C-alpha positions as CSV (number, residue, x, y, z in Angstrom):
1,M,85.7,206.3,119.2
2,S,84.0,208.7,116.8
3,Y,85.0,208.7,113.1
4,L,86.4,212.2,113.5
5,K,88.7,210.9,116.3
6,T,89.8,208.1,114.0
7,T,90.6,210.6,111.3
8,H,92.5,212.7,113.7
9,N,94.7,209.8,114.7
10,V,95.3,208.8,111.0
11,Y,96.6,212.2,110.2
12,K,98.6,212.5,113.4
13,E,100.5,209.4,112.4
14,A,100.9,210.8,108.8
15,A,102.4,214.0,110.3
16,L,104.8,212.1,112.5
17,T,105.8,209.5,109.9
18,P,105.0,210.7,106.3
19,D,103.3,208.0,104.3
20,V,103.7,208.4,100.6
21,G,101.0,205.8,99.9
22,L,98.5,207.2,102.4
23,C,95.0,208.1,101.2
24,C,95.3,210.1,98.0
25,T,98.7,211.4,97.1
26,T,97.6,212.2,93.5
27,N,97.4,216.0,93.4
28,P,99.7,217.6,90.8
29,I,102.8,219.6,91.7
30,W,102.7,222.9,89.9
31,E,105.7,223.8,87.8
32,L,106.0,227.6,88.2
33,P,109.0,229.8,87.6
34,G,111.0,230.1,90.8
35,L,108.8,227.7,92.8
36,K,110.5,224.7,94.3
37,I,108.7,222.1,96.4
38,P,110.7,220.4,99.2
39,K,110.8,216.7,99.0
40,I,109.1,216.3,102.4
41,M,106.1,218.3,101.2
42,Q,105.8,216.0,98.2
43,E,105.9,213.0,100.5
44,M,103.1,214.5,102.6
45,N,101.1,215.3,99.5
46,Y,97.7,214.1,100.8
47,G,95.3,215.3,98.2
48,C,93.3,213.9,95.3
49,G,93.6,216.8,92.8
50,S,94.6,220.5,92.7
51,T,92.9,223.5,94.3
52,V,95.5,225.9,92.8
53,H,94.2,227.6,89.7
54,A,95.9,230.8,88.5
55,R,92.7,232.4,87.3
56,D,91.4,232.3,90.9
57,L,94.5,233.9,92.3
58,T,94.9,237.3,90.7
59,N,95.2,240.6,92.6
60,N,96.6,239.2,95.8
61,P,93.5,237.5,97.1
62,K,93.1,236.7,100.8
63,M,93.2,232.9,100.9
64,L,92.2,230.2,103.3
65,Y,93.2,226.5,103.2
66,V,91.6,224.0,105.5
67,G,93.5,220.7,106.3
68,V,97.1,221.8,105.7
69,G,98.7,218.4,105.1
70,G,102.5,219.0,104.6
71,G,102.0,222.5,103.4
72,M,102.5,222.0,99.7
73,E,99.3,223.8,98.5
74,L,99.8,226.6,101.1
75,L,103.3,227.2,99.6
76,Q,101.8,227.2,96.1
77,F,99.1,229.7,97.2
78,S,101.7,232.0,98.8
79,Y,103.4,232.1,95.4
80,F,100.5,234.3,94.2
81,N,100.2,236.3,97.4
82,R,103.5,237.3,98.9
83,E,102.1,239.3,101.8
84,I,102.5,238.6,105.5
85,G,99.5,236.5,106.6
86,G,98.1,236.6,103.0
87,V,97.3,232.9,103.3
88,I,95.6,231.3,106.3
89,G,96.1,227.6,106.9
90,I,93.9,225.7,109.4
91,D,94.2,222.2,110.8
92,V,92.8,220.5,113.9
93,V,95.9,218.2,114.2
94,D,98.7,219.7,116.2
95,E,101.3,217.4,114.8
96,M,100.4,218.4,111.2
97,L,100.7,222.1,112.0
98,K,104.1,221.5,113.6
99,A,105.2,219.5,110.6
100,S,104.1,222.2,108.2
101,R,105.9,224.9,110.1
102,K,109.1,222.8,109.8
103,N,108.5,222.2,106.1
104,F,108.0,226.0,105.5
105,K,111.5,226.6,107.0
106,E,112.9,224.2,104.5
107,A,111.0,225.8,101.7
108,E,112.6,229.1,102.6
109,T,116.1,227.7,101.9
110,I,115.2,226.8,98.3
111,N,112.8,229.6,97.4
112,P,114.5,233.0,97.9
113,W,111.1,234.8,97.5
114,F,109.3,232.8,100.2
115,K,108.9,233.7,103.9
116,S,107.1,231.5,106.4
117,E,105.3,234.6,107.6
118,F,103.3,234.7,104.3
119,I,101.3,231.8,105.8
120,D,99.3,232.2,109.1
121,L,98.9,228.7,110.5
122,K,96.1,228.3,113.0
123,K,94.7,225.4,115.0
124,G,91.0,225.1,114.2
125,D,88.1,222.9,113.2
126,A,86.5,222.9,109.7
127,L,83.2,222.7,111.5
128,S,83.8,226.0,113.3
129,L,86.4,228.1,111.5
130,P,88.4,230.7,113.5
131,V,87.9,233.2,110.6
132,E,85.8,236.3,110.4
133,D,82.6,236.5,108.3
134,N,83.0,237.8,104.7
135,S,86.8,238.1,104.9
136,I,88.2,235.5,102.4
137,D,88.5,235.8,98.6
138,V,89.5,232.1,97.9
139,A,88.9,229.2,100.3
140,A,90.1,225.7,99.5
141,Q,90.1,222.1,100.8
142,N,91.6,219.1,99.2
143,C,90.3,215.6,100.0
144,L,88.8,216.6,103.3
145,F,85.1,217.2,102.9
146,N,84.5,213.6,101.6
147,I,85.5,212.4,105.1
148,F,82.6,214.1,106.8
149,K,79.2,212.5,107.3
150,A,76.2,214.3,106.1
151,E,75.4,216.7,109.0
152,D,79.1,217.5,109.5
153,L,79.5,218.1,105.8
154,K,76.7,220.6,105.9
155,K,78.4,222.4,108.7
156,A,81.8,222.5,107.0
157,I,80.3,223.9,103.7
158,S,78.2,226.5,105.6
159,E,81.4,227.6,107.4
160,M,83.2,228.1,104.2
161,Y,80.2,230.0,102.8
162,R,80.2,232.2,105.9
163,V,83.8,233.3,105.7
164,L,83.9,234.0,102.0
165,K,83.3,237.5,100.6
166,P,80.5,238.0,98.2
167,H,81.6,236.5,94.8
168,G,84.4,234.7,96.6
169,R,85.0,231.1,95.7
170,L,85.5,227.8,97.4
171,V,87.8,225.6,95.4
172,M,87.8,221.9,96.2
173,S,89.0,218.5,95.2
174,D,87.3,215.4,96.5
175,P,86.6,211.7,95.6
176,T,83.2,210.9,94.2
177,C,81.4,207.6,93.5
178,E,78.3,207.0,91.4
179,Q,77.8,203.4,92.7
180,P,76.0,202.7,96.0
181,M,78.2,201.5,98.9
182,N,77.1,199.0,101.5
183,D,76.8,200.0,105.2
184,I,80.0,198.2,106.1
185,L,82.0,200.4,103.8
186,R,80.2,203.5,104.8
187,N,80.7,202.9,108.5
188,D,84.3,201.8,108.3
189,E,86.0,204.8,110.1
190,R,89.4,204.2,108.8
191,L,88.3,203.8,105.1
192,R,86.4,207.1,105.6
193,A,89.5,208.7,107.0
194,L,91.5,207.4,104.0
195,C,89.1,209.3,101.6
196,L,87.4,206.2,100.2
197,S,84.1,205.2,101.8
198,G,82.7,208.8,102.2
199,S,82.6,209.5,98.5
200,L,79.3,210.9,97.3
201,P,77.7,210.9,93.8
202,I,78.5,214.1,91.9
203,N,74.9,215.4,91.9
204,D,74.6,214.8,95.7
205,Y,77.9,216.7,96.2
206,I,76.6,219.6,94.0
207,K,73.3,219.7,95.9
208,M,75.1,220.1,99.2
209,L,76.9,223.2,97.8
210,T,73.8,224.8,96.3
211,D,71.7,224.1,99.4
212,A,74.3,226.1,101.3
213,G,73.6,229.1,99.0
214,F,76.4,228.9,96.3
215,G,74.8,230.3,93.2
216,T,77.4,229.1,90.7
217,I,79.1,225.8,90.6
218,E,82.0,224.8,88.2
219,I,83.2,221.3,87.7
220,R,86.7,221.8,86.4
221,A,88.0,218.2,86.2
222,R,86.8,214.6,86.7
223,K,89.5,211.9,86.9
224,P,89.9,208.2,87.8
225,Y,90.9,207.8,91.4
226,R,90.6,204.4,93.1
227,I,89.1,200.9,93.0
228,L,87.5,199.0,95.9
229,D,87.6,195.4,95.0
230,P,86.1,192.3,96.7
231,K,89.5,190.8,97.4
232,N,90.7,193.7,99.5
233,Y,87.5,195.4,100.8
234,P,84.2,194.3,102.2
235,T,82.2,194.6,99.0
236,D,80.6,192.0,96.6
237,E,81.2,194.1,93.6
238,L,84.0,196.3,92.2
239,I,83.5,199.9,93.0
240,Y,85.0,202.7,90.9
241,I,85.8,206.0,92.6
242,E,86.7,209.2,90.7
243,S,88.0,212.6,91.9
244,I,86.6,215.9,90.9
245,E,87.8,219.5,91.1
246,V,85.0,221.9,91.8
247,A,84.7,225.7,92.4
248,A,81.6,226.9,94.3
249,I,81.1,230.7,93.9
250,K,79.3,232.8,96.4
251,D,77.1,234.5,93.8
252,P,73.5,235.4,94.5
253,M,71.2,232.4,93.9
254,P,69.3,233.1,90.6
255,E,65.5,233.0,90.8
256,D,65.4,230.0,88.5
257,G,68.1,228.0,90.4
258,P,71.9,227.7,90.5
259,C,74.1,227.8,87.4
260,V,76.0,224.5,87.4
261,F,78.7,224.1,84.7
262,T,79.5,220.5,83.9
263,G,81.3,221.2,80.7
264,K,78.5,221.5,78.2
265,A,78.7,223.7,75.1
266,A,76.2,224.9,72.5
267,I,76.9,225.4,68.8
268,Y,74.6,227.4,66.6
269,F,74.9,226.5,62.9
270,G,71.8,228.1,61.3
271,D,71.4,230.6,58.5
272,S,71.9,233.8,60.5
273,G,75.2,235.2,62.0
274,Y,74.0,234.5,65.5
275,F,71.1,233.2,67.6
276,D,69.7,235.2,70.5
277,D,67.5,233.4,73.0
278,K,66.2,236.7,74.4
279,K,67.4,235.5,77.9
280,G,70.9,237.0,77.8
281,H,72.6,234.2,75.7
282,I,73.9,235.0,72.2
283,L,75.4,232.1,70.2
284,L,77.6,233.2,67.4
285,K,77.5,231.0,64.3
286,N,79.8,228.0,64.5
287,Q,81.4,229.2,67.7
288,P,81.0,226.9,70.7
289,L,79.7,228.6,73.8
290,A,80.2,227.1,77.3
291,I,76.8,226.9,78.9
292,C,75.5,225.8,82.3
293,D,73.2,222.8,82.6
294,K,70.2,225.1,83.1
295,T,70.8,227.0,79.9
296,A,71.4,223.7,78.1
297,N,68.0,222.4,79.2
298,A,66.3,225.7,78.1
299,L,68.0,225.6,74.6
300,E,67.1,221.9,74.2
301,S,63.5,222.6,74.9
302,L,63.3,224.9,71.9
303,N,63.6,221.8,69.7
304,R,65.6,223.7,67.1
305,D,67.5,221.7,64.3
306,D,70.3,224.3,64.1
307,I,71.6,224.2,67.7
308,F,73.8,221.4,69.0
309,I,74.2,220.8,72.7
310,S,77.2,218.7,73.8
311,K,77.1,216.2,76.6
312,S,78.8,217.0,79.9
313,T,82.6,216.8,79.7
314,Y,83.0,217.5,83.4
315,H,85.7,220.0,82.5
316,Y,85.1,223.7,82.6
317,D,87.7,226.4,82.3
318,G,85.7,229.6,82.5
319,G,83.7,231.9,80.3
320,G,80.3,231.0,78.8
321,C,76.7,231.9,79.3
322,C,76.7,233.2,82.8
């Protein structure tokens, strides 16, 4: 049985019998005026963070969500786009699609503004999306890509890149791990399906995105996630897994490489009112400026004693140097 078949079976069972403790179940439930999440959606909340960010969702964006789960994030997305078919949900598991359709009907009863028709549910594969080129403003996946092995992950990312409009964004949440994992863990199909043993280091994850052509990467959050311990898993050491929330933007690739924001900032505290690096970055005196890692390296290379560069916070909420 291939690992993708194992994954299919895990989520088929999760659709038929919701499992509150399955996999992730740590993504937040948004508190928005007039938005109520049915209990069944909360029980089928199979994500490791949030892909719903208000600043991505202005002006009725056309949205795509891959791996629908119980439909909670699709409902949250439709809050921002109340048009028929404004949100597309795709899943390869028939039982999950059926469960989501049922959950949307329940959502209608407690949300007067919501109609199931706002969401266009389709059966489809993340490796070959049934979506036109350059047609989506915001695409999202939550705790799905980490399941894929390297070649399949490349396909899934390239498919998201294909369907996004220029300057569209792919918003994701996935587990990551900076420690090496042994082959037994990596090859355990069920642990991979449960979003544990497929976790990549953050830099490897970012490289997969920039290799696909995304010119801007934002790391918006980095949080504790899981522990794999020797008592319960085939490992000789304790392994710490985190989850990250990332936006990959389909901007043109700069000639000097992608702009990757990991939460660094620059503060100029010299004698003038500002510092201009002559490369498009102006630092006002005593005012922190969010900067990408590339700009941070360039400023550090100047060896000035009046510019402070912070370490990566792995939290970025917009603005800054690019």
